[in-house]
C-alpha positions in Angstrom: -0.7 -3.7 41.6 1.7 -0.7 42.0 3.7 -1.8 39.0 0.6 -2.0 36.9 -0.5 1.5 37.9 2.9 2.8 37.2 2.9 1.3 33.7 -0.5 2.8 32.9 0.7 6.2 34.0 3.8 5.9 31.8 1.7 5.0 28.7 -0.7 7.8 29.3 2.0 10.4 29.3 3.5 9.3 25.9 1.7 10.8 22.9 0.7 8.3 20.2 2.8 8.3 17.1 1.3 10.1 14.2 0.4 7.8 11.3 2.4 8.6 8.2 0.4 9.5 5.1 0.0 6.8 2.5 2.2 7.3 -0.4 0.5 7.4 -3.8 2.1 6.2 -7.0 1.3 7.1 -10.5 1.3 4.5 -13.3 5.0 5.1 -14.3 6.1 4.5 -10.7 4.0 1.3 -10.4 5.5 -0.1 -13.5 8.9 0.5 -12.2 8.1 -1.6 -9.1 6.1 -4.3 -11.0 7.9 -5.0 -14.3 4.8 -5.6 -16.5 3.3 -3.7 -19.4 0.4 -1.3 -19.1 -2.1 -3.8 -20.6 -1.0 -6.6 -18.2 -1.3 -4.2 -15.2 -4.9 -3.4 -16.2 -5.7 -7.0 -16.8 -4.2 -8.0 -13.4 -6.3 -5.2 -11.7 -9.5 -6.3 -13.5 -9.0 -9.9 -12.4 -8.3 -8.9 -8.8 -4.6 -10.0 -8.8 -3.5 -6.4 -8.3 -4.8 -3.6 -6.1 -7.4 -1.3 -7.7 -6.4 2.2 -8.6 -8.0 5.2 -7.0 -9.1 8.2 -9.0 -8.0 11.5 -7.4 -9.4 13.5 -10.3 -11.2 12.6 -13.5 -8.1 11.7 -15.4 -5.6 10.9 -12.6 -5.3 7.4 -11.2 -3.0 6.4 -8.3 -2.2 3.3 -6.4 -1.2 3.2 -2.7 2.4 2.1 -2.3 1.6 0.0 0.8 -1.0 -2.1 -1.0 1.4 -2.8 -3.9 4.3 -3.7 -1.6 2.1 -5.9 0.5 0.9 -7.9 -2.5 4.4 -8.1 -3.8 5.7 -9.4 -0.5 2.9 -11.9 -0.2 4.0 -13.3 -3.5 0.5 -12.9 -5.1 1.7 -10.8 -8.0 2.7 -12.3 -11.3 6.4 -12.1 -12.2 5.6 -10.4 -15.5 4.7 -13.5 -17.6 1.3 -13.3 -19.1 
C-alpha cells in the first residue's frame, strides 16, 4: 500500500510530455516518399488506398506525415505499379 502511494506521488510530480505537432507534407514531399505519379496518387486517394489530403487554404493541400508513414509501414500502399 505504501509502495502504491509512493508511485502515484511520483507520477503526479512529473509533467506530461508535450505532444509534437504533426508534420504536414506538400505534394512534392509526398511523391518523394511514395514513388508514384501525381495521377496515381490522386486515384489512390480517391479509392481510399491513400490518406486524404487536407486543405489549409483554397489552393494548398497537405498530407500528414504520420498517416502516410503508418500506411506505408502497414504495407497497404501500392508499390507504384498501377
